[in-house]
N, C-alpha and C positions, 0 to 999 in steps of 0.2 A: 686253372690250366693243368695240362698233363705234361710230364716230361717225355723224353723220347722213348722211354720204355712203357709208356701208358700208365704209369703210376701217378695217382693224384697227388698234387703238391698244393698245400694251402697258399692261396694268393695273398700277398702282402702280409706274411706272417709276422713281420716286424715293422712297426710304424716308427719312423725316426722322430716324429714331431714332438713326442713327450719327453725325450731325453735331453739333458743339458750337458755342457762340457764337463761338469764336475763328475758325471757318471761314467765318463770314458775311462778314467783311471782313478784308482783309490789314492788316498792321501798318503804320502811317504815323507817322513821327517828327514832332515839333513843335519849335518854337523853344525850348520849355522842356526839351527833351531827353527827353520822355516819349512812348512809343509809344501811340497811340490806336487802339483797335479796339472792337468791340462788348463784349468782355470787360471791358476797362479802363474804357470809358465807363459801363457799368452799375454799376461800383463807385463812381461819383460819385453821392452821395445825391440830388442834384437831378435828374440824368438819369434815374435809376431811378424816382424818385417821379413825374416827369412822364409817363414812358412807361407806368408801371403804372396811373396814374389814367386815361389815355386808353384803354389796352387793356381794363381791367376795365369802364370805363364803357360802351364800345361793345359789349363782349361780353355784358353783361347786358340790353341792349335787346332787345325782342321782334323776331324776324325773321319776317316774313310776306309772302306773295304774294297780291295781290288781283286779282280779275277785275272790270273796269270795263265796264259796258254801260248805255247810256242815262243816263249820269250817276250810276248807282248802283254802289257799290263793295262787293263781297262777298269774303270770304276764299276763295281758290282752293285749298281743301283737297284737291281731287282731283288737283292738279298734283303730279307726282312730286317736284318740287324743294321743295315746301312743307315736308315733314318733314325733308328734308336740311338746309335752312337753319334751321328752327326747333328741331329736336331732335338729329338724328344724321347728320352729313354723310358719315361713313364708318364702318367697323366697329371703329374704335379711338379715336374722339374724340367728344366732345359738341359741340353747336353753340357753347356758351360757350368751350370750349377752342380750337376752330378760330378763332373771331373774335378771341379774346385773342391768339393766336399771330400771326395775320395783321396785326392792328393793330400789334403790336410791330415786325413786319417793316416795315410801311409807315412807321411813325413814325421808326424808326432808320435805315433804308436808303432810304426814299423809294418803295419798291416792295414789294408783296406779291403772291405768285403762288399759284394753286391749280390742280391738274389736275382737269379736268371729264371724268368717265367717262360715256360715253353707251352705251345699248343701244337701237339704232334711234333714235327721236326722244325717248326718255326719258332724263333725267339720273338716273344711279343712284348716283353718289358724287362727293364733292368732297374732294380731298386736298391740303393745303398743301404748297408746295415751298419749299426754302431759297433765298433770293434769290441767294446767291453761286453756286448751281448752275444758274441759269437765265440764258441769254443771249438777250435779245429782239432781233429784227431787223425792220426795216420796209422793204418793197420800194417801187418807184416808184409803185405803185398804192395805197400807204398801207395795205396789208394786212400784218398782223403774223404772224411765226412765232417760235417759242420753242425754242431748243436746250437740252435738259435733261440734265444729267450725272447718271447713276445711281450707286448705291453700288458697282456692279460695274465702273465705269469706262466703260461704254458710254454713248453719247449718243443721245438720241431727239429728233427734231424734231416739234414739235406745232404744229398750225394754231391760229389765234386762237380758233376755236370750241371748242377743247379746253383753253383756259387762261382762268381768271378772273384778270385783272390789275387790282389796285387800286393806283393811283399817287397820290403826294402832289403838292404844288405842282411844276409841271413847266416846264422852259425850252423843250424841243423838242416837247412835246405827247404824247410816247409813253413817256417815262421820268421818274420822279419824282426830285427833287433829293435827294441824299444828305445828310441832316441831320447825321449824326455826322461825316462828313468835312468838311463846310462849317464846322462848329463845333469842329473838332479842336484849334485853338489855345486856345480858351477851356476846353475839356474838359481838355486837356493841362496848362494852368496850374492848374486846380482839382486835378488829380491830384498835380502836383508840390507844390502848397501843402499839401495834406493830408498827403502823405508827409513833408515837411520838418517840419511842426508835430508830427506823431506821433512822429518821431524825437527832436525836441527835448524833448517832454514825457516820453518814455520815459527820458530822462536827467535827470529832475527839473527840466526847463526850464533846465538849466545846460550851456551849450556847453563841450566839453572843449578842452584845448590848453594851450599855454604862451605867455605874453607875455614878450618879452625886450627890453631896451633897452641901448644902448651907454652906458657910464659909470654914474654913481651917480644913483639916482632918489630925490629928496627927498620929503618928505611932501606938499608942494604938487603935485609932479609925479604922485605916486601918485593923488591925488584927481582930478586932471584926466584921468588915464588911466582911472580907474574910471568917471568921468562919461561919457567918450567911449564906453567899452565898453557902458555901459547904454543910451546913445542908439542905438547900432548894433544891439545884440542884444536889448534889452528889448522886452517885449510886454505883452499883457493880463495 
């Protein structure tokens, strides 16, 4: 397809099918010693539940374009973008699937991107892009360009007219804040706690090992040792 200036833009320059959640974010260690990325974060039930509620909630909302004239608002069903947003943004996704995916991207990484395919002045397709494969850049005139890495290893530079960029809360105005990385310590602690408790209960809630003392341990000493061990290791 061609963009509105007649410049050829490669169609479907980024195919999302071969990317996994792991590739969305690099691994980042935390003070708890746990690596936090999209994969590990989504295994935390709270993170998954929050992200899923937001993604599915936004995806199921009706998406419409309206024409406003003289204070009267009517559905712009003749606009080519109307059916793309409401029904089928491209030839392999539904509107629900696209907005669900892009909301997950925006919630977890702070940014969601989609390629806008034009044919003349008509928008003919919208294709979500994996955030880690997109590098946004802003020039001195505040115009945006986006470098997109394709599955073939080639990089395509897209103008802002060819990219739908949905950003979350932003510090600099053009990039959303990365929620998973900002909360990585809390998420890492949650992962470490779940792992520790799971291992403990898998062993019948009985820590293994041997306690040894120097000399002879009488009955009173044994009771004190047992009590101290319960205080340190006991739980619900």
